[in-house]
N, C-alpha and C positions, 0 to 999 in steps of 0.2 A: 439094404445096403448099410444103411443107422449099425445094423447086428457086425456088420465087420470091421468097421469104424472101431465102436467099442472094443470088439477084439485086438485089432492091433493097440487099442492103447492098453490093452490091458497085459500085453505079449512084452511091450515096453515097459511096463510098467514092473513083473514082474524079474524080465531082465537085466533094470539096471538095479534092484535088491538084492538078484544072484550073482552080480557080477561085483558089488559095493560087498560081499558077502566073503567074498572070492580075494578082494581083493585086499581087503585088514592085512592078514596074516603075513604079504609080502611088503606094502608097508612098515612092517615091524620089523622083520625082517633086517631090509633095505637098511635101516635105521640099528636095527643093531649092531649091524653089521662096519655103520659108518664108523659109528660109537666107537666098535670096537679097533678099528685104525688108528683114530686119535685117540684113547690109552691107548697102544705101541707108540702112537711116534712119543708120546708125553712121558714114557716110563724108558723110550731111549733118550731122550734128553736130557732126566734126573741122571738118569747114570752116566749120560757121557759129560757131565757136570760133578757126578759124584765120584767120577775116575781119581779128582784136583784131590777132594776129602778123603779117601777113603770106605766109599760108602757106595750102600749097591741096591735096586730090589732087583728082585725075581721078577723073569718076565714068566707068568704062568698064564691060565686062562682070566682062574679070580683075581689079580693084581689087571690086566689086561680087561675086565669088564669092571672091577671097581672107577678104572681109572673112565675107561669109557663111558659109561651110567653117569659116575659126581665131578668127571673134567676137574677143574685145581684143582677144588677141595678133596675130591677123592686121593690125589696125588698124592697133598698133607697126608690123611689119613694115613695115606699107604707109609708117610715115610717117619711120624712118628710111631705106628704102629712097631716097624722094621727099629725105629729108635729101642723103644722100651722091651723089643726083643734079643735086643744087643746085652 
């Protein structure tokens, strides 16, 4: 009887470890998607405001990821880079 209980506990531990390993990439993917959506929204806001000043940032995968990962500092970085390139 104790062997069955120990085997059940071992199966639960292995199942827990396997689910943790497979859930990490899914959480990372969701975080990446959410941050990218926030980056797109920030870029659209900057482009809307920049329309009054004849200024715009391109919206592509690089700018979206920079804005998504870094947030407001990333947007400021992109604006500074764009102004340096003008």
